[in-house]
N, C-alpha and C positions, 0 to 999 in steps of 0.2 A: 625643526622647523613646529613649527605652534600650531594647534588646531584653529587658529584664528587664520592662521596662512594656508589657504585651499587652493592654490594652483588648477586654471581651466583651460585645456589647451585643445584648440581647434586644429589639429597636424595639419601640415603641407605635405608630409612624406611618409612614409611608413615606418611606424614607432617598432625598433627592436627591442625585446623584453627587458634587455639592462637599463635604455632608459627611460623606462615604466617606475624605476627607483625614484626619483623626484615626488610620484605621488604615494610613495610609501609614508605611512603616520602623517600624510594630509588632504583628511583628517582619520583616515581610517588606518590601522595598523598593517591590514593587507590584502583589502579591498579597494577596487576604485570603480566610482559612479560612476556610470557614462549616457549619453543620450545619444542618437544616432537619427538621420535625417536619412529615411527610406526613398526619398524619391533623387536628392541631391547626391546620394550616398558620403556624407559626411559625418563624421562622428565629433564632437565634446565632452573630456576624460576630464576627471576632476569633477571637485568642490563636494558639500556637505549633502547637498539635495539635489534629488537628479532635474530638480526644477531649476537649478542654477546651471548646469548644461544647454540646457533649452534654451534661456534665455539668453546665452550666449549663441546659437542657433538660431533665434529668431533676430537676435542682432544682425544676424552675418546673412538673411534672407531667408532664411528661412518660412515654409508654413507649419504651422501647428499642427495639423491634421500628418503632418507627415514624420513626426517627431515621437520616437516610444523612447524606454527608460529602461536599462539593466546595471548589472554588476560583475565586475569580473574578479577575480582572485586568478592574478596569475602566479601568482608563486605555489600555489597548493599543486599537487604532482599525481595528473593534470591539472592542468587549469581548469577553476570551475567558473562558470558562465549562467547567469540566471536574467529572467527576462519579468522582477517585482521592481514594478513600482508606482508612487502614486499619478505621475505624469500618463499612465497605462489606464487609468480610469477612464474610460471613454464611452456612453452608452451609444453617442450617436455613429459612434464604427461596430456598435456589438460588442462591442470590448468592456465587460460589467464587473472586474477584478482589476487588483494591481497584477495579474500577470499578463502577456501578450496571450491569447487564445488562439487567435488564427494563426496556421499553420504558414500561409506564408508570409506574413507579416511577421512574423521569428526568424522565418528562413532569412528572409533580404535586411532583418537587424542584424543577425550573425553574419550575414557575408559583409557588411558596411566594416563591422567589428575587424572579423578577420583582413578587411583591406588596406585596415590604417593601423593594425597592432598584429603585430610576427606573435604567433601562441604554434605552438610543438601540436 
């Protein structure tokens, strides 16, 4: 898969770890960018930028205020998750940096990720 082919998926069923292989090298070797809608509990996986997933969630009816971004390294042992993204810079929500500052939002984003992606 070339770097131009960066699939974005809003899953309708929980993804097994093996199913994440389609995101390897698309465009990142071992990392998958994701955007989550913490109110609707849905996720968009893939793309070159978190804004790509955010755009898909917006097209699917999400509100921008409910969307937060992060990165997943599912092939690390243990898998690694971080909530750092440009789409997280949101002064109106008292989130002044790229990391999700509020614990409740971070927990909600992690819950959505774990709902849709099988991780150990």
